[in-house]
C-alpha positions as CSV (number, residue, x, y, z in Angstrom):
1,M,0.7,-44.1,29.5
2,H,2.7,-45.6,26.6
3,F,6.0,-44.1,28.0
4,T,5.7,-46.1,31.3
5,L,6.4,-49.5,29.8
6,P,9.7,-48.6,28.0
7,R,10.8,-46.8,31.2
8,Y,10.0,-49.9,33.2
9,L,11.8,-52.1,30.8
10,R,14.8,-49.8,30.8
11,T,14.9,-49.8,34.6
12,L,14.5,-53.6,34.7
13,R,17.3,-54.0,32.2
14,E,19.6,-51.7,34.2
15,T,18.8,-53.5,37.4
16,F,19.5,-56.8,35.7
17,A,22.8,-55.4,34.4
18,D,23.8,-54.2,37.8
19,F,22.9,-57.6,39.2
20,V,25.0,-59.4,36.6
21,Y,27.9,-57.0,37.1
22,G,27.7,-57.4,40.9
23,I,28.0,-61.2,40.4
24,D,30.9,-60.8,38.0
25,A,32.6,-58.3,40.4
26,A,32.1,-60.8,43.3
27,N,33.6,-63.6,41.3
28,A,36.5,-61.4,40.1
29,I,37.3,-60.4,43.7
30,R,37.1,-64.1,44.8
31,H,39.4,-65.2,42.0
32,G,41.6,-62.1,42.0
33,L,40.8,-61.2,38.4
34,Q,39.8,-58.1,36.5
35,P,36.1,-57.4,37.1
36,S,33.7,-58.5,34.5
37,P,35.7,-59.5,31.4
38,R,32.4,-60.8,29.9
39,R,30.7,-57.4,30.1
40,T,33.6,-55.5,28.5
41,A,33.7,-58.0,25.7
42,R,30.0,-57.6,25.2
43,N,30.3,-53.8,25.1
44,T,33.1,-53.8,22.5
45,R,31.1,-55.9,20.2
């Protein structure tokens, strides 16, 4: 049972990342910018 919690946390984190990326993509489309500059900057760090 100890493997269900990390899997749940991983799924929750991925869902949250998709949610944040969706918001960034929507803002990018609305403003005509490249999608999610914040996420790429966070990934390069």
